[in-house]
MIMARSE-159086 format. One record per residue (C-alpha): residue in one letter; x, y, z. Coordinates in pm, 1 decimal, decimal comma, padded with zeros to 6 digits. Example, Ala and Ser with C-alpha at 12.3 -4.5 7.8 and 13.67 -1.06 7.14 Angstrom:
{code = a&u = 01230,0&v = -00450,0&w = 00780,0}
{code = s&u = 01367,0&v = -00106,0&w = 00714,0}
REM end
This chain:
{code = m&u = 00000,0&v = 00000,0&w = 00000,0}
{code = s&u = 00138,5&v = 00338,9&w = -00099,5}
{code = a&u = 00202,5&v = 00617,4&w = 00148,5}
{code = d&u = -00069,5&v = 00829,4&w = -00019,6}
{code = a&u = -00321,2&v = 00548,5&w = 00011,2}
{code = t&u = -00224,9&v = 00490,9&w = 00370,1}
{code = a&u = -00261,2&v = 00859,2&w = 00450,8}
{code = s&u = -00599,4&v = 00871,7&w = 00277,1}
{code = n&u = -00718,6&v = 00590,9&w = 00505,4}
{code = g&u = -00643,0&v = 00807,7&w = 00807,4}
{code = i&u = -00310,5&v = 00647,8&w = 00905,7}
{code = d&u = -00007,2&v = 00872,8&w = 00924,2}
{code = p&u = 00275,9&v = 00679,9&w = 00753,2}
{code = a&u = 00540,9&v = 00842,3&w = 00974,0}
{code = f&u = 00349,6&v = 00741,9&w = 01286,5}
{code = a&u = 00301,9&v = 00385,9&w = 01154,2}
{code = v&u = 00675,8&v = 00351,6&w = 01094,2}
{code = g&u = 00747,1&v = 00498,6&w = 01437,8}
{code = l&u = 00503,4&v = 00256,2&w = 01595,9}
{code = a&u = 00670,7&v = -00039,2&w = 01424,5}
{code = r&u = 01008,0&v = 00082,3&w = 01550,6}
{code = a&u = 00858,7&v = 00117,4&w = 01897,1}
{code = f&u = 00753,0&v = -00249,3&w = 01898,4}
{code = a&u = 01098,6&v = -00351,1&w = 01778,7}
{code = g&u = 01270,9&v = -00132,0&w = 02036,7}
{code = a&u = 01051,3&v = -00259,9&w = 02319,0}
{code = l&u = 01135,9&v = -00618,7&w = 02228,4}
{code = i&u = 01510,2&v = -00557,7&w = 02190,1}
{code = f&u = 01547,1&v = -00365,4&w = 02515,1}
{code = a&u = 01319,7&v = -00587,5&w = 02725,6}
{code = l&u = 01409,5&v = -00932,2&w = 02591,6}
{code = p&u = 01689,0&v = -01007,2&w = 02843,1}
{code = m&u = 01448,2&v = -00935,2&w = 03131,0}
{code = l&u = 01159,3&v = -01118,0&w = 02965,5}
{code = m&u = 01374,2&v = -01431,8&w = 02980,6}
{code = t&u = 01506,4&v = -01380,3&w = 03336,5}
{code = m&u = 01356,3&v = -01593,3&w = 03614,2}
{code = e&u = 01414,8&v = -01330,4&w = 03885,2}
{code = m&u = 01198,8&v = -01083,6&w = 03693,7}
{code = w&u = 00916,7&v = -01338,9&w = 03673,2}
{code = q&u = 00940,2&v = -01404,9&w = 04046,9}
{code = i&u = 00958,0&v = -01036,9&w = 04140,8}
{code = g&u = 00662,8&v = -00962,5&w = 03914,8}
{code = f&u = 00465,4&v = -01205,5&w = 04130,8}
{code = s&u = 00603,4&v = -01112,4&w = 04474,0}
{code = i&u = 00677,9&v = -00738,7&w = 04450,4}
{code = n&u = 00501,5&v = -00510,2&w = 04695,3}
{code = p&u = 00203,6&v = -00370,7&w = 04498,2}
{code = w&u = 00261,8&v = -00013,0&w = 04616,7}
{code = r&u = 00627,6&v = -00023,6&w = 04514,1}
{code = l&u = 00522,4&v = -00148,3&w = 04171,5}
{code = v&u = 00264,0&v = 00131,8&w = 04145,8}
{code = l&u = 00531,2&v = 00387,7&w = 04237,6}
{code = l&u = 00763,3&v = 00245,1&w = 03971,8}
{code = l&u = 00487,8&v = 00279,4&w = 03712,5}
{code = v&u = 00411,2&v = 00635,6&w = 03826,6}
{code = v&u = 00780,8&v = 00726,3&w = 03790,7}
{code = q&u = 00768,3&v = 00575,4&w = 03443,5}
{code = i&u = 00535,2&v = 00843,5&w = 03304,8}
{code = p&u = 00742,1&v = 01163,1&w = 03360,1}
{code = l&u = 01054,7&v = 00968,1&w = 03263,3}
{code = l&u = 00902,1&v = 00878,5&w = 02925,9}
{code = v&u = 00764,8&v = 01230,0&w = 02876,4}
{code = g&u = 01115,8&v = 01367,0&w = 02930,7}
{code = l&u = 01263,4&v = 01111,7&w = 02691,0}
{code = s&u = 01008,5&v = 01208,6&w = 02427,9}
{code = r&u = 01151,4&v = 01560,8&w = 02421,2}
{code = f&u = 01490,0&v = 01418,6&w = 02318,0}
{code = v&u = 01434,7&v = 01092,9&w = 02125,7}
{code = g&u = 01063,7&v = 01030,0&w = 02084,0}
{code = f&u = 00969,1&v = 00795,1&w = 01801,1}
{code = e&u = 00738,2&v = 01055,9&w = 01646,1}
{code = r&u = 00782,7&v = 01427,4&w = 01588,2}
{code = t&u = 00635,3&v = 01625,8&w = 01874,1}
{code = g&u = 00602,2&v = 01996,6&w = 01929,8}
{code = s&u = 00421,9&v = 02028,2&w = 02262,2}
{code = l&u = 00398,7&v = 01877,1&w = 02608,2}
{code = g&u = 00064,2&v = 01720,4&w = 02520,0}
{code = e&u = 00219,7&v = 01534,7&w = 02228,0}
{code = d&u = 00505,9&v = 01416,7&w = 02450,2}
{code = v&u = 00252,3&v = 01280,7&w = 02700,9}
{code = t&u = 00073,7&v = 01103,3&w = 02415,7}
{code = d&u = 00406,4&v = 00956,3&w = 02301,5}
{code = a&u = 00470,8&v = 00831,6&w = 02655,0}
{code = f&u = 00138,8&v = 00649,8&w = 02681,4}
{code = v&u = 00177,6&v = 00502,5&w = 02332,8}
{code = a&u = 00517,8&v = 00366,9&w = 02440,5}
{code = i&u = 00360,8&v = 00215,2&w = 02753,3}
{code = a&u = 00078,7&v = 00058,0&w = 02550,7}
{code = v&u = 00327,7&v = -00088,8&w = 02302,4}
{code = a&u = 00540,7&v = -00228,4&w = 02587,3}
{code = v&u = 00240,1&v = -00381,8&w = 02765,0}
{code = l&u = 00118,0&v = -00555,3&w = 02449,0}
{code = m&u = 00466,6&v = -00680,5&w = 02365,5}
{code = a&u = 00531,3&v = -00809,1&w = 02719,3}
{code = a&u = 00192,6&v = -00980,3&w = 02741,6}
{code = a&u = 00242,0&v = -01155,5&w = 02407,0}
{code = v&u = 00596,0&v = -01277,1&w = 02479,9}
{code = l&u = 00524,0&v = -01386,6&w = 02838,5}
{code = f&u = 00214,6&v = -01573,7&w = 02723,1}
{code = l&u = 00413,0&v = -01741,8&w = 02446,1}
{code = f&u = 00675,8&v = -01852,2&w = 02699,9}
{code = k&u = 00395,3&v = -01964,6&w = 02935,6}
{code = v&u = 00527,5&v = -01735,7&w = 03206,2}
{code = i&u = 00167,5&v = -01615,5&w = 03225,9}
{code = d&u = -00142,3&v = -01814,9&w = 03140,0}
{code = t&u = -00514,2&v = -01818,0&w = 03203,0}
{code = g&u = -00479,9&v = -02029,8&w = 03517,7}
{code = m&u = -00288,7&v = -01763,1&w = 03711,1}
{code = t&u = -00439,4&v = -01502,5&w = 03939,5}
{code = r&u = -00506,5&v = -01156,5&w = 03800,1}
{code = q&u = -00255,4&v = -01002,4&w = 04041,6}
{code = e&u = 00024,8&v = -01231,7&w = 03924,4}
{code = v&u = -00043,0&v = -01168,7&w = 03555,1}
{code = i&u = -00071,3&v = -00792,2&w = 03598,0}
{code = g&u = 00242,1&v = -00778,3&w = 03814,8}
{code = k&u = 00456,8&v = -00968,5&w = 03566,2}
{code = i&u = 00337,1&v = -00766,7&w = 03266,8}
{code = a&u = 00359,1&v = -00431,7&w = 03445,9}
{code = l&u = 00715,3&v = -00491,7&w = 03565,0}
{code = q&u = 00830,0&v = -00592,8&w = 03217,7}
{code = s&u = 00656,2&v = -00294,6&w = 03061,0}
{code = f&u = 00899,1&v = -00055,2&w = 03231,1}
{code = p&u = 01212,0&v = -00152,6&w = 03032,5}
{code = g&u = 00996,4&v = -00220,7&w = 02728,1}
{code = s&u = 00852,4&v = 00131,0&w = 02727,7}
{code = i&u = 01201,6&v = 00281,8&w = 02751,9}
{code = g&u = 01305,1&v = 00066,4&w = 02456,2}
{code = a&u = 00999,6&v = 00177,2&w = 02263,6}
{code = m&u = 01077,9&v = 00542,7&w = 02328,3}
{code = l&u = 01445,1&v = 00502,5&w = 02237,9}
{code = a&u = 01366,1&v = 00304,9&w = 01922,7}
{code = r&u = 01387,4&v = 00604,5&w = 01691,5}
{code = g&u = 01741,3&v = 00686,1&w = 01793,1}
{code = q&u = 01850,6&v = 00321,9&w = 01788,3}
{code = l&u = 01678,7&v = 00190,4&w = 01476,3}
{code = g&u = 01754,7&v = 00422,6&w = 01193,2}
{code = q&u = 01709,1&v = 00785,6&w = 01298,4}
{code = q&u = 02056,1&v = 00879,5&w = 01413,4}
{code = k&u = 02140,5&v = 01172,4&w = 01635,1}
{code = r&u = 02300,0&v = 01356,6&w = 01347,6}
{code = n&u = 01955,9&v = 01383,6&w = 01184,2}
{code = a&u = 01783,0&v = 01507,9&w = 01498,4}
{code = d&u = 01762,2&v = 01868,3&w = 01393,1}
{code = e&u = 01596,4&v = 01771,5&w = 01065,1}
{code = d&u = 01347,3&v = 01536,6&w = 01232,5}
{code = r&u = 01275,9&v = 01749,8&w = 01537,4}
{code = p&u = 01291,6&v = 02123,4&w = 01456,4}
{code = d&u = 01206,3&v = 02201,5&w = 01818,7}
{code = r&u = 01486,0&v = 01989,3&w = 01958,4}
{code = q&u = 01766,2&v = 02158,3&w = 02152,4}
{code = d&u = 02076,8&v = 02024,4&w = 02317,2}
{code = p&u = 01991,7&v = 01926,1&w = 02674,8}
{code = s&u = 02068,6&v = 02167,9&w = 02954,4}
{code = y&u = 02271,5&v = 02064,3&w = 03258,8}
{code = p&u = 01963,8&v = 01917,5&w = 03434,3}
{code = g&u = 01874,3&v = 01752,2&w = 03102,7}
{code = e&u = 02218,0&v = 01591,3&w = 03085,0}
{code = l&u = 02174,1&v = 01453,4&w = 03437,3}
{code = f&u = 01826,2&v = 01332,3&w = 03344,3}
{code = l&u = 01958,1&v = 01137,8&w = 03044,4}
{code = m&u = 02235,2&v = 00989,7&w = 03257,7}
{code = g&u = 01972,7&v = 00884,2&w = 03509,1}
{code = v&u = 01767,7&v = 00714,3&w = 03237,1}
{code = g&u = 02070,3&v = 00519,6&w = 03118,6}
{code = a&u = 02155,4&v = 00417,5&w = 03474,4}
{code = l&u = 01796,4&v = 00318,2&w = 03545,1}
{code = f&u = 01766,6&v = 00105,2&w = 03235,6}
{code = l&u = 02093,4&v = -00086,8&w = 03269,4}
{code = g&u = 02056,0&v = -00114,2&w = 03646,2}
{code = l&u = 01709,9&v = -00258,7&w = 03598,7}
{code = n&u = 01864,7&v = -00544,0&w = 03401,7}
{code = v&u = 02075,8&v = -00666,6&w = 03693,5}
{code = a&u = 01917,2&v = -00525,1&w = 04011,5}
{code = p&u = 01675,7&v = -00819,7&w = 04054,1}
{code = t&u = 01953,6&v = -01080,8&w = 04037,5}
{code = e&u = 02106,3&v = -01252,4&w = 04339,5}
{code = e&u = 02454,5&v = -01192,0&w = 04200,0}
{code = m&u = 02440,3&v = -00822,6&w = 04295,2}
{code = i&u = 02389,2&v = -00910,0&w = 04660,5}
{code = q&u = 02641,0&v = -01196,1&w = 04647,9}
{code = l&u = 02911,9&v = -00973,2&w = 04503,2}
{code = s&u = 02850,7&v = -00707,6&w = 04768,4}
{code = y&u = 02908,3&v = -00969,4&w = 05040,5}
{code = m&u = 03221,1&v = -01103,0&w = 04871,8}
{code = m&u = 03395,5&v = -00769,2&w = 04823,1}
{code = d&u = 03598,2&v = -00600,6&w = 05096,0}
{code = p&u = 03596,2&v = -00218,8&w = 05147,0}
{code = w&u = 03912,7&v = -00164,8&w = 04944,4}
{code = r&u = 03766,4&v = -00341,0&w = 04643,7}
{code = e&u = 03446,7&v = -00139,7&w = 04678,6}
{code = l&u = 03649,0&v = 00182,5&w = 04683,8}
{code = a&u = 03837,5&v = 00065,6&w = 04374,6}
{code = l&u = 03505,6&v = -00012,1&w = 04205,1}
{code = i&u = 03382,1&v = 00341,8&w = 04279,1}
{code = l&u = 03696,9&v = 00489,7&w = 04123,5}
{code = l&u = 03668,4&v = 00260,6&w = 03821,5}
{code = s&u = 03305,0&v = 00363,1&w = 03774,7}
{code = l&u = 03403,3&v = 00731,8&w = 03779,9}
{code = v&u = 03688,5&v = 00676,0&w = 03535,1}
{code = i&u = 03462,5&v = 00486,6&w = 03294,7}
{code = m&u = 03188,7&v = 00749,8&w = 03310,7}
{code = h&u = 03431,5&v = 01030,9&w = 03234,7}
{code = a&u = 03639,7&v = 00845,4&w = 02976,5}
{code = f&u = 03339,9&v = 00723,7&w = 02776,5}
{code = v&u = 03213,5&v = 01076,7&w = 02723,7}
{code = y&u = 03522,0&v = 01299,9&w = 02720,6}
{code = s&u = 03836,9&v = 01095,3&w = 02664,8}
{code = i&u = 03757,4&v = 00811,0&w = 02423,2}
{code = d&u = 03670,6&v = 00919,8&w = 02071,7}
{code = f&u = 03327,1&v = 00757,0&w = 02054,3}
{code = p&u = 03069,6&v = 00898,9&w = 01813,1}
{code = g&u = 02845,9&v = 01128,1&w = 02017,4}
{code = g&u = 03114,0&v = 01197,1&w = 02273,5}
{code = s&u = 03171,1&v = 01547,3&w = 02407,2}
{code = e&u = 03471,7&v = 01772,4&w = 02379,5}
{code = f&u = 03611,8&v = 01970,1&w = 02668,6}
{code = p&u = 03439,3&v = 02311,1&w = 02666,6}
{code = e&u = 03674,6&v = 02602,7&w = 02619,8}
{code = g&u = 03774,8&v = 02769,8&w = 02942,4}
{code = v&u = 03649,1&v = 02482,8&w = 03160,1}
{code = g&u = 03911,2&v = 02293,3&w = 03355,9}
{code = f&u = 03931,4&v = 01917,4&w = 03389,5}
{code = w&u = 03838,9&v = 01908,4&w = 03757,7}
{code = t&u = 03543,3&v = 02144,7&w = 03712,2}
{code = l&u = 03404,1&v = 01922,0&w = 03438,6}
{code = f&u = 03483,1&v = 01605,3&w = 03633,2}
{code = v&u = 03301,2&v = 01723,1&w = 03945,4}
{code = r&u = 03011,3&v = 01894,5&w = 03766,4}
{code = f&u = 02920,4&v = 01604,8&w = 03538,6}
{code = t&u = 03099,2&v = 01285,0&w = 03638,0}
{code = v&u = 03086,9&v = 01305,3&w = 04018,3}
{code = v&u = 02737,2&v = 01453,8&w = 04029,5}
{code = g&u = 02627,5&v = 01201,7&w = 03766,9}
{code = y&u = 02764,7&v = 00919,5&w = 03980,6}
{code = v&u = 02568,6&v = 01047,1&w = 04280,1}
{code = v&u = 02255,8&v = 01034,2&w = 04061,3}
{code = v&u = 02351,1&v = 00677,4&w = 03964,9}
{code = l&u = 02384,9&v = 00570,7&w = 04328,8}
{code = l&u = 02048,9&v = 00724,8&w = 04421,5}
{code = i&u = 01884,7&v = 00533,3&w = 04137,2}
{code = c&u = 02056,9&v = 00213,5&w = 04250,9}
{code = l&u = 01924,3&v = 00261,1&w = 04604,1}
{code = y&u = 01575,8&v = 00316,0&w = 04463,0}
{code = l&u = 01594,3&v = -00000,5&w = 04250,9}
{code = l&u = 01722,0&v = -00208,4&w = 04543,7}
{code = w&u = 01437,1&v = -00077,1&w = 04759,1}
{code = t&u = 01179,4&v = -00141,9&w = 04486,2}
{code = f&u = 01286,6&v = -00504,1&w = 04452,9}
{code = g&u = 01295,3&v = -00560,3&w = 04828,8}
{code = r&u = 01674,8&v = -00589,6&w = 04850,3}
{code = t&u = 01693,5&v = -00338,0&w = 05134,4}
{code = d&u = 01431,0&v = -00497,5&w = 05357,5}
{code = g&u = 01584,8&v = -00608,6&w = 05687,2}
{code = t&u = 01933,0&v = -00515,2&w = 05564,9}
{code = g&u = 02185,0&v = -00295,7&w = 05743,2}
{code = i&u = 02286,7&v = 00039,5&w = 05594,4}
{code = g&u = 02642,5&v = -00082,7&w = 05528,9}
{code = d&u = 02521,7&v = -00382,3&w = 05328,4}
{code = v&u = 02275,7&v = -00165,5&w = 05136,2}
{code = l&u = 02548,9&v = 00082,1&w = 05041,2}
{code = s&u = 02776,6&v = -00203,3&w = 04935,3}
{code = a&u = 02503,7&v = -00341,5&w = 04711,8}
{code = a&u = 02446,5&v = 00007,2&w = 04565,9}
{code = v&u = 02817,1&v = 00040,3&w = 04482,5}
{code = v&u = 02815,5&v = -00296,5&w = 04305,4}
{code = l&u = 02496,5&v = -00213,2&w = 04117,1}
{code = g&u = 02641,4&v = 00130,6&w = 04046,7}
{code = f&u = 02911,2&v = -00019,1&w = 03824,4}
{code = p&u = 02684,6&v = -00137,4&w = 03539,2}
{code = s&u = 02451,9&v = 00156,0&w = 03603,9}
{code = s&u = 02738,0&v = 00405,5&w = 03559,0}
{code = v&u = 02818,6&v = 00242,5&w = 03225,3}
{code = g&u = 02453,9&v = 00289,8&w = 03130,0}
{code = a&u = 02467,5&v = 00654,4&w = 03237,3}
{code = a&u = 02776,7&v = 00719,6&w = 03025,6}
{code = a&u = 02632,3&v = 00534,3&w = 02727,5}
{code = a&u = 02313,0&v = 00740,3&w = 02748,3}
{code = r&u = 02511,4&v = 01062,0&w = 02705,6}
{code = l&u = 02672,3&v = 00915,7&w = 02394,3}
{code = i&u = 02352,8&v = 00784,1&w = 02234,9}
{code = l&u = 02076,2&v = 01029,5&w = 02329,8}
REM end
């Protein structure tokens, strides 16, 4: 069917292509968690109010992402909100279909179990759906052409994008037992070394290694100013997100503050990589 015929039937071809990319992005980004046993179990056992809070957080996160990399052109807050809910709907449908195919959910389960498993998986899926435009064909170099209203993110916007990257990659590993096991195995010196390595990776990915999308040192700004303003502050954002994820998945319940911080440092390593990667990609 031609684009003109499609448009005459009331379907915007650009939106249809964006929607198809959203389904693809949701599947690509969520597939590792769709096939992870811990995510199935947590979807069944998670505290309902913590799950609701996670889903509430999801909405402004997706609205913010839509301003930078939405899968359809938007020019207003209302359109960004629409984009966010379309991404959620795509992720829910994708998660329900895949989980049903794998028999992780079926008609014999309680409504709470089915809803919990689908809702939890929809979080990474919706991020993948929203990021699909940037990942599957519409590169950052074409952003100005595709989104006339798009501007480079401000300092809070940079921290927001770093937080999204940390949240997404942290969500992949936060439910696993290995995060807790590693935190028990490591002594304080190794944890300190891991913090330093995380900071080095965050800074090097964006400013030192010549990756496409990387940033150059701004004129007149010293190394330590840039390191503290972006890398150190960004790492603090990463740790706060790690603490939130550990709390959401019940990893902090009945656990001492020292053990919780150790687990956050361990989880902060992959999350810091996600934060740095987000600044390169988005």
